C-alpha positions in Angstrom: -4.4 -17.8 3.9 -0.9 -17.6 2.4 1.1 -16.0 5.1 0.9 -14.0 8.5 2.5 -12.3 11.1 2.2 -10.6 14.3 4.1 -8.1 16.4 3.7 -6.1 19.2 3.8 -2.2 19.2 3.8 0.1 22.0 1.8 3.6 22.7 2.8 5.6 25.6 3.9 2.2 27.4 0.6 0.2 26.1 1.1 -2.8 24.3 -1.0 -3.4 21.2 -0.8 -6.3 19.0 -0.7 -5.8 15.1 -1.4 -8.6 12.9 -0.8 -8.9 9.1 -2.7 -11.5 6.9 -2.4 -12.5 3.4 -5.2 -14.3 1.3 -5.4 -15.6 -2.1 -9.0 -14.7 -2.3 -11.7 -13.4 -0.1 -15.2 -11.7 -0.8 -15.1 -8.6 -2.8 -17.2 -6.7 -0.5 -14.8 -6.9 2.3 -12.1 -5.1 0.3 -11.6 -1.3 1.5 -8.1 -0.4 0.6 -6.1 -0.6 -2.7 -2.2 -0.1 -1.9 -0.2 0.1 -4.9 3.7 -0.7 -4.7 5.1 1.0 -8.0 8.1 1.2 -10.0 9.2 3.7 -12.6 12.2 3.9 -14.9 13.6 0.8 -12.4 12.9 2.8 -9.3 10.4 2.6 -6.4 7.9 5.1 -6.4 7.0 6.7 -2.7 4.4 9.7 -1.9 5.0 12.1 0.8 1.7 13.6 2.5 1.8 17.1 3.1 1.1 16.7 6.6 3.6 14.3 7.5 7.0 13.9 7.1 7.0 10.3 6.3 6.5 8.4 3.1 4.2 5.9 2.0 3.0 3.8 -1.0 0.1 5.3 -3.2 -3.2 3.7 -1.6 -6.5 4.7 -0.6 -9.8 3.9 0.7 -12.5 2.3 -2.1 -15.5 4.7 -2.5 -19.0 3.5 -2.4 -20.0 1.7 -6.0 -16.4 1.4 -7.0 -14.4 -1.7 -7.8 -11.2 -2.5 -6.1 -9.2 -2.2 -9.2 -11.0 1.4 -10.2 -9.8 2.3 -6.5 -6.3 1.5 -7.2 -6.3 3.3 -10.4 -7.8 6.4 -9.0 -5.7 6.4 -6.2 -2.3 5.8 -8.1 -3.4 9.0 -10.3 -4.4 11.3 -7.4 -1.3 10.5 -5.3 1.6 10.3 -8.3 -0.1 12.0 -11.2 0.4 8.4 -13.4 -1.3 8.5 -16.5 0.2 5.4 -18.2 0.9 2.4 -16.1 0.2 -1.5 -15.7 -1.1 -3.0 -12.6 -1.0 -6.5 -11.4 -2.7 -7.7 -8.4 -0.3 -9.2 -6.1 -2.6 -10.5 -3.2 -5.4 -9.8 -0.7 -4.1 -8.5 2.9 -5.8 -7.7 5.9 -4.5 -5.5 9.0 -6.0 -6.0 12.5 -4.5 -4.0 15.7 -2.6 -0.9 15.8 -0.1 -0.1 12.8 1.4 3.0 14.7 -1.2 5.5 13.3 -4.5 3.5 13.0 -6.0 1.4 15.6 -8.3 -1.3 13.8 -10.4 -3.4 16.4 -11.6 -5.2 13.5 -9.7 -6.9 10.6 -9.5 -4.6 7.7 -9.0 -6.0 4.1 -7.3 -4.4 1.1 -6.0 -5.4 -2.3 -2.0 -5.1 -3.0 -1.1 -4.2 -6.3 2.2 -4.0 -8.1 2.2 -1.0 -10.7 5.0 0.1 -13.5 4.4 3.6 -14.4 5.7 4.7 -17.9 4.3 8.1 -17.7 3.6 10.8 -15.2 1.6 14.0 -15.6 0.7 16.8 -13.2 0.2 15.6 -9.9 -3.4 16.4 -8.5 -3.5 19.1 -6.0 -5.2 16.7 -3.2 -3.2 15.4 0.0 0.2 14.4 -1.3 2.9 17.2 -1.4 5.1 15.0 -3.9 6.6 11.7 -5.0 9.9 10.7 -5.1 11.5 7.9 -7.2 14.2 5.7 -5.3 16.3 2.8 -5.7 16.4 2.5 -1.8 13.4 1.9 0.7 12.5 5.1 2.9 13.8 5.0 6.5 10.8 6.7 7.7 7.6 4.9 6.7 3.9 6.3 7.4 2.8 2.9 8.4 6.1 1.5 9.6 5.0 -1.9 11.0 2.7 -2.5 7.9 4.3 -1.1 4.4 7.6 -2.9 4.8 5.4 -6.0 5.1 3.5 -5.5 2.0 6.7 -4.7 0.1 8.3 -8.0 1.4 5.2 -9.8 0.0 4.9 -8.0 -3.4 8.4 -8.9 -3.9 8.1 -12.6 -2.6 5.1 -13.1 -4.7 6.4 -11.1 -8.1 9.6 -13.0 -7.7 8.0 -16.1 -7.4 5.9 -15.7 -10.5 8.7 -14.4 -12.4 7.4 -10.9 -12.7 10.6 -9.4 -11.4 
């Protein structure tokens, strides 16, 4: 494990513990999600879901038989329309507890990537309404307790490795 953090969230007066951990490695079979922190033209890329008024990183669940890099590529295209890009793995992360939307009773693992998008095509008509390119981070995150911490970790690792 590289780094971990815990926080307490409330949901209607009930308290829930949220724990986020970062790992250098984990068994591939554990990886269920891919999250891509992306930039394009020097700006951050955020997605807005059709059913929510919040913003999130391109991300999604791994499909059966799919390797985690293929998951990241598929999700990046489906949620942003990205056609030309580079992807770099940042680290493996896990979430356990309640993130404000989803309650995980067991540790859920994902791969965190950094993407640099050089060309977008038309966005597929799936669950995302639009993307926004911004120099600033959104005020209203979909997963408000998880996404900012993933962003902090990615920036820390990329800066430390001289990639940003």
